[in-house]
C-alpha positions as CSV (number, residue, x, y, z in Angstrom):
1,M,0.0,0.0,0.0
2,P,1.4,3.5,-0.8
3,K,2.7,5.5,2.2
4,K,0.9,8.8,1.6
5,C,-2.6,7.7,0.6
6,Q,-5.3,5.4,2.0
7,L,-8.1,3.8,0.0
8,E,-11.7,3.5,1.3
9,S,-14.8,2.8,-0.9
10,V,-15.0,2.4,-4.7
11,L,-16.4,5.5,-6.5
12,S,-16.2,4.3,-10.1
13,Y,-14.7,1.7,-12.4
14,G,-13.1,2.5,-15.8
15,S,-10.9,1.0,-18.5
16,E,-7.8,2.5,-17.0
17,G,-8.4,1.6,-13.4
18,T,-10.6,2.2,-10.4
19,V,-11.3,5.4,-8.5
20,Y,-11.6,5.3,-4.7
21,S,-12.6,7.7,-2.0
22,G,-9.9,8.0,0.7
23,S,-7.3,10.3,2.1
24,W,-3.9,11.7,1.2
25,R,-1.7,12.8,4.1
26,D,-4.9,12.8,6.2
27,K,-6.7,15.0,3.8
28,S,-9.9,13.9,2.0
29,A,-9.0,12.8,-1.5
30,A,-10.0,10.7,-4.5
31,I,-7.4,8.2,-5.6
32,K,-7.3,6.7,-9.1
33,V,-5.5,3.4,-9.2
34,F,-4.0,2.8,-12.6
35,S,-3.0,-0.7,-13.8
36,K,0.5,-1.1,-15.2
37,N,-0.8,-0.8,-18.8
38,Y,-2.0,2.7,-18.1
39,I,0.7,4.1,-15.8
40,H,1.9,6.3,-18.7
41,R,-1.5,8.0,-18.7
42,A,-1.2,8.7,-14.9
43,E,2.2,10.2,-15.5
44,N,0.9,12.3,-18.4
45,E,-1.9,13.7,-16.2
46,M,0.5,14.5,-13.4
47,K,3.0,16.2,-15.7
48,L,0.4,18.4,-17.4
49,I,-1.9,19.3,-14.5
50,T,0.1,19.3,-11.3
51,N,1.0,23.0,-11.7
52,C,-2.4,24.2,-12.9
53,N,-4.3,26.4,-10.5
54,H,-7.9,27.1,-11.5
55,Q,-11.2,26.6,-9.8
56,N,-12.6,24.7,-12.8
57,I,-9.6,22.3,-13.1
58,I,-9.3,19.5,-10.7
59,K,-6.3,19.7,-8.3
60,Y,-3.7,16.8,-8.2
61,F,-1.8,16.0,-5.1
62,D,0.6,13.2,-5.7
63,L,1.5,10.2,-7.8
64,E,2.8,7.1,-6.0
65,Y,3.8,3.6,-7.2
66,E,3.2,0.3,-5.5
67,Q,3.5,-3.3,-6.9
68,G,3.2,-2.3,-10.5
69,N,0.2,0.1,-10.0
70,A,0.1,3.9,-10.0
71,Y,-1.9,5.8,-7.3
72,L,-2.9,9.3,-8.4
73,S,-4.3,11.4,-5.5
74,M,-6.5,14.3,-6.3
75,E,-9.1,16.5,-4.6
76,Y,-12.4,14.7,-3.8
77,I,-15.4,16.4,-5.5
78,M,-18.5,14.9,-4.0
79,G,-21.4,16.3,-6.2
80,G,-21.3,13.6,-8.9
81,N,-20.7,14.4,-12.6
82,L,-22.5,16.2,-15.4
83,Y,-23.5,13.0,-17.1
84,E,-25.5,11.9,-14.0
85,F,-26.9,15.4,-13.5
86,I,-28.4,15.6,-17.0
87,R,-30.1,12.3,-16.6
88,T,-31.6,12.9,-13.2
89,K,-32.4,16.6,-13.4
90,F,-33.4,17.0,-17.1
91,T,-37.0,17.9,-16.3
92,S,-36.4,19.9,-13.1
93,F,-37.5,23.5,-12.8
94,S,-34.0,24.9,-12.2
95,Y,-32.3,22.7,-14.9
96,W,-31.4,25.4,-17.5
97,T,-30.2,27.9,-14.9
98,I,-27.7,25.3,-13.5
99,I,-26.7,24.0,-16.9
100,D,-26.0,27.6,-18.0
101,Q,-23.7,28.0,-15.1
102,I,-21.9,24.6,-15.7
103,L,-21.3,25.4,-19.4
104,T,-19.8,28.7,-18.3
105,D,-17.6,26.9,-15.8
106,I,-16.4,24.5,-18.5
107,A,-15.6,27.4,-20.9
108,R,-13.6,29.1,-18.2
109,G,-11.6,26.0,-17.4
110,M,-11.0,25.3,-21.1
111,I,-9.7,28.9,-21.7
112,Y,-7.2,28.3,-18.9
113,L,-6.0,25.1,-20.4
114,H,-5.8,26.5,-23.9
115,N,-3.9,29.5,-22.6
116,H,-1.4,27.1,-21.2
117,N,-1.3,25.2,-24.6
118,I,-3.0,22.1,-23.1
119,V,-5.5,20.2,-25.3
120,Q,-7.9,18.3,-23.0
121,G,-8.6,15.6,-25.7
122,D,-11.4,13.8,-24.0
123,L,-13.9,16.4,-23.0
124,K,-17.3,14.8,-22.2
125,S,-20.0,15.0,-19.5
126,H,-18.4,12.1,-17.5
127,N,-15.3,14.2,-17.1
128,I,-17.1,17.2,-15.6
129,L,-17.4,16.8,-11.9
130,L,-19.8,19.0,-9.9
131,R,-19.1,20.5,-6.4
132,D,-21.9,19.4,-4.1
133,D,-22.6,22.8,-2.6
134,N,-23.0,24.9,-5.8
135,H,-22.9,22.6,-8.8
136,Q,-19.6,24.3,-9.9
137,G,-18.2,22.4,-12.9
138,V,-14.7,21.0,-12.6
139,I,-12.8,19.4,-15.6
140,C,-11.0,16.2,-14.8
141,D,-9.3,13.2,-16.5
142,F,-6.3,14.3,-18.5
143,G,-5.0,10.8,-19.5
144,I,-4.9,11.6,-23.2
145,S,-4.4,15.3,-22.9
146,R,-1.4,16.8,-24.6
147,L,0.8,19.9,-24.7
148,L,1.1,21.9,-27.9
149,E,4.7,22.9,-28.1
150,N,5.1,24.0,-31.7
151,D,3.4,24.0,-35.1
152,I,5.3,20.8,-36.1
153,V,3.6,18.9,-33.2
154,I,0.2,20.3,-34.2
155,K,0.5,19.0,-37.7
156,K,1.4,15.4,-36.8
157,R,-1.1,12.6,-37.4
158,N,-2.0,9.7,-35.2
159,Q,-2.1,6.0,-36.2
160,T,-5.1,5.5,-33.9
161,A,-7.9,7.9,-33.1
162,K,-7.9,8.8,-29.4
163,G,-10.9,9.8,-27.4
164,T,-14.5,8.7,-26.8
165,I,-16.3,8.3,-30.1
166,R,-19.5,10.1,-29.3
167,W,-17.6,13.3,-28.3
168,M,-15.0,13.0,-31.1
169,A,-14.6,15.6,-33.9
170,P,-14.8,14.5,-37.5
171,E,-11.1,15.3,-38.2
172,I,-10.1,12.8,-35.5
173,C,-12.2,10.0,-37.1
174,T,-11.1,10.4,-40.7
175,P,-8.0,8.3,-41.6
176,P,-5.3,9.3,-41.1
177,P,-6.7,10.9,-38.0
178,E,-5.5,14.2,-36.8
179,Q,-4.3,14.7,-33.3
180,S,-6.6,16.4,-30.8
181,S,-6.6,20.2,-31.0
182,F,-8.1,23.3,-29.6
183,E,-10.8,23.0,-32.3
184,S,-11.6,19.3,-31.5
185,D,-12.0,20.3,-27.9
186,V,-14.7,22.8,-29.1
187,W,-16.5,20.1,-31.0
188,S,-16.5,18.0,-27.8
189,Y,-17.9,20.9,-25.9
190,G,-20.7,21.1,-28.5
191,C,-21.4,17.4,-27.9
192,I,-21.8,18.2,-24.2
193,I,-24.3,21.0,-25.1
194,L,-26.2,18.4,-27.3
195,E,-26.4,16.2,-24.2
196,T,-27.9,19.0,-22.2
197,T,-30.5,19.7,-24.9
198,S,-31.4,16.1,-25.6
199,G,-30.9,14.5,-22.2
200,R,-29.1,11.7,-23.9
201,E,-25.6,10.8,-25.2
202,P,-24.6,12.7,-28.3
203,W,-26.1,11.5,-31.6
204,I,-27.6,8.4,-30.0
205,D,-31.1,8.7,-31.5
206,Q,-29.6,8.8,-35.0
207,F,-26.6,6.5,-34.6
208,N,-27.3,3.7,-32.1
209,D,-23.8,2.2,-32.0
210,D,-20.3,3.6,-32.0
211,A,-19.1,2.0,-35.2
212,T,-22.0,3.5,-37.2
213,L,-21.3,7.0,-35.8
214,F,-17.6,6.6,-36.4
215,R,-18.2,5.8,-40.1
216,A,-20.6,8.7,-40.4
217,L,-18.0,11.1,-39.0
218,Q,-15.5,10.1,-41.6
219,H,-17.4,11.5,-44.5
220,K,-17.8,15.2,-45.1
221,E,-21.0,14.6,-47.2
222,N,-22.7,13.7,-43.9
223,A,-22.1,17.2,-42.4
224,P,-25.7,18.3,-43.2
225,I,-27.0,15.3,-41.1
226,F,-25.1,16.5,-38.0
227,A,-26.0,20.1,-38.6
228,R,-29.7,19.4,-39.0
229,I,-29.6,17.3,-35.8
230,C,-28.2,20.3,-34.0
231,A,-30.7,22.7,-35.6
232,N,-33.7,20.6,-34.4
233,E,-32.7,20.8,-30.7
234,S,-34.7,22.7,-28.1
235,G,-33.4,24.9,-25.3
236,P,-32.4,28.5,-24.5
237,S,-31.6,30.2,-27.8
238,H,-28.1,31.2,-26.9
239,I,-27.2,27.6,-26.0
240,C,-28.8,26.2,-29.1
241,K,-26.8,28.7,-31.2
242,L,-23.6,27.7,-29.5
243,L,-24.4,24.0,-30.2
244,I,-24.7,24.7,-33.9
245,Q,-21.5,26.8,-33.9
246,C,-19.4,24.3,-31.9
247,C,-20.5,21.3,-34.0
248,T,-19.6,23.0,-37.3
249,W,-17.9,20.4,-39.5
250,S,-15.1,22.7,-40.6
251,K,-12.9,23.1,-37.6
252,T,-11.7,26.5,-38.8
253,H,-15.2,27.9,-38.4
254,R,-15.7,26.8,-34.8
255,P,-15.5,29.5,-32.1
256,R,-12.8,29.8,-29.5
257,F,-13.6,29.2,-25.9
258,V,-13.1,32.9,-25.2
259,D,-15.9,33.6,-27.7
260,I,-18.1,31.0,-26.2
261,L,-17.6,32.4,-22.7
262,N,-18.3,35.9,-24.0
263,R,-21.6,34.8,-25.4
264,L,-22.6,33.0,-22.2
265,E,-21.7,36.0,-20.0
266,T,-23.4,38.5,-22.4
267,V,-26.7,36.7,-21.9
268,Y,-26.1,36.9,-18.1
269,D,-25.1,40.6,-18.2
270,E,-28.2,41.4,-20.2
271,G,-30.3,40.0,-17.4
272,T,-32.2,37.8,-19.8
273,S,-34.2,35.1,-18.1
274,I,-33.3,31.6,-19.2
275,D,-37.0,30.8,-19.5
276,E,-37.7,33.9,-21.6
277,N,-34.7,33.0,-23.8
278,F,-36.1,29.5,-24.5
279,H,-37.3,28.4,-27.9
280,Q,-37.3,25.6,-30.4
281,M,-34.7,26.1,-33.0
282,S,-36.5,26.3,-36.4
283,I,-35.3,23.9,-39.0
284,D,-35.6,26.6,-41.6
285,I,-33.0,28.9,-40.1
286,P,-29.4,28.8,-41.3
287,I,-27.8,25.8,-39.7
288,S,-24.3,27.2,-39.7
289,N,-22.2,30.2,-40.5
290,D,-19.9,27.7,-42.3
291,S,-20.5,28.4,-46.0
292,S,-19.1,24.9,-46.8
293,Y,-22.4,23.5,-45.5
294,L,-24.1,25.2,-48.5
295,K,-21.6,24.2,-51.2
296,E,-22.7,22.1,-54.1
297,N,-20.5,19.2,-53.1
298,Y,-23.1,18.4,-50.4
299,T,-25.9,17.9,-52.9
300,N,-26.4,16.5,-56.4
301,E,-27.5,18.6,-59.3
302,N,-30.8,16.9,-58.8
303,E,-31.8,18.5,-55.5
304,N,-34.2,15.7,-54.6
305,I,-31.2,13.3,-54.2
306,E,-30.9,11.6,-50.8
307,T,-27.6,11.5,-48.9
308,Q,-26.4,8.2,-47.5
309,S,-29.0,6.8,-45.1
310,I,-28.2,5.6,-41.6
311,H,-29.4,2.1,-42.5
312,S,-26.7,1.9,-45.2
313,L,-24.1,3.1,-42.7
314,Q,-25.2,0.5,-40.3
315,N,-24.7,-2.3,-42.8
316,E,-21.5,-1.0,-44.3
317,E,-18.4,-3.0,-43.5
318,L,-15.5,-1.4,-41.8
319,N,-12.5,-1.0,-44.1
320,D,-9.0,-1.8,-43.0
321,D,-8.1,1.9,-42.4
322,T,-11.2,2.4,-40.2
323,K,-10.4,-0.7,-38.2
324,K,-6.9,0.5,-37.5
325,I,-7.9,3.9,-36.1
326,L,-11.2,2.9,-34.4
327,P,-10.9,3.4,-30.6
328,R,-11.9,0.6,-28.3
329,S,-15.3,1.2,-26.7
330,N,-15.7,0.3,-23.0
331,K,-19.2,-0.8,-23.5
332,S,-21.8,-1.1,-26.2
333,Q,-23.9,1.9,-26.7
334,E,-27.6,1.4,-26.4
335,G,-30.2,3.4,-28.3
336,R,-33.1,3.3,-30.8
337,L,-32.2,3.2,-34.4
338,T,-34.7,5.5,-36.1
339,G,-33.8,4.7,-39.7
340,E,-34.1,8.3,-40.7
341,V,-33.1,9.3,-44.2
342,F,-32.2,12.9,-45.0
343,T,-33.4,14.6,-48.1
344,S,-32.5,18.1,-49.5
345,K,-36.0,18.7,-50.8
346,G,-39.2,16.7,-51.4
347,S,-42.3,15.7,-49.6
348,A,-40.6,16.1,-46.2
349,S,-39.5,19.7,-47.0
350,G,-35.9,18.9,-46.1
351,R,-36.7,17.4,-42.7
352,P,-35.4,14.0,-41.3
353,I,-37.7,11.1,-42.1
354,Y,-38.2,8.5,-39.3
355,E,-39.3,4.9,-39.4
356,G,-41.8,3.9,-36.8
357,I,-41.8,0.6,-34.9
358,R,-44.6,-0.7,-37.2
359,G,-42.8,0.3,-40.4
360,G,-44.6,3.6,-41.1
361,R,-42.5,6.6,-42.2
362,Y,-43.1,10.1,-40.9
363,Y,-41.4,13.5,-40.3
364,L,-41.8,15.9,-37.4
365,T,-43.2,19.4,-37.7
366,A,-41.7,22.3,-35.9
367,S,-44.2,21.7,-33.0
368,G,-43.1,18.1,-32.8
369,S,-46.2,16.6,-34.4
370,K,-45.8,13.5,-36.6
371,V,-46.8,13.7,-40.2
372,Y,-47.0,10.2,-41.8
373,L,-46.0,9.7,-45.4
374,H,-48.3,7.8,-47.8
375,K,-46.8,4.7,-49.3
């Protein structure tokens, strides 16, 4: 047993190891125990974050070794994580007020990291801890984070995609995958916003398993699918707009975190009520400021042409390049495969088409009503 830390009860299990509650030098702490195969990640976390000092970044205390394992001691944050909060408080009266604050906390923490040239690399709701007294968001888990030292490093490509697929940016999924970047962190932040508006994991209603989503993210022609998913979300208008901007396919058109924070704080400074600022994003509004969404290479000269359906993506075999870069998933993702097919024009007026459990096909109006299509 390490000399400085003591383990108590299990808090969570993960692919890298187990997190315990306990103490470090008689101070309350969380201790993450890494197996020998992941010790390099513990060392990476300690190297990058040990000197960070920000209220929205978790504090690390020490790294010890014992019998082939690494023991990473850090501050113990007892309010759960954002993933759990979304799923238990989604319908609560104060939900959007607290979510607005948490999104602001994350943006502040990410500005600090990026100002120190640190790419988080695995930003997701599971890695946002919440303080139990005020729901303050705290970013954790820096096992695959990296330091941008120069332009040469930025331009390197990986052999394997790194991250969690549902929060991964398109450029990290496309072979050869790019390394994580400031821009890919912004996409992941957008996926967190999508979680807050849908109450579910990102893209789960449209892509029920990781492999299908991974294939879809590899092809630029699928950009309108993801943009339209974002445009259909409901929530406070400034949050819905941020979702669309952060999940812009072209990484050069995504906002910086300083811009994101400015937008969130502007709404707060204006004294606008979150409830007053709530509306359903219309599917007919521009889905992005990225002009590439509107370029002709996303459509055929015949504007009634359908882009690749999710059914075809589901049945498509993984090629060798995709198999090489596909990250391992810790668990199978559950969800309902809607079978939607996207059209640019036609009877559905550009809306997604869904397949019901009895085989009928329909699309949703702006108010959420189903309109069935005749066979």
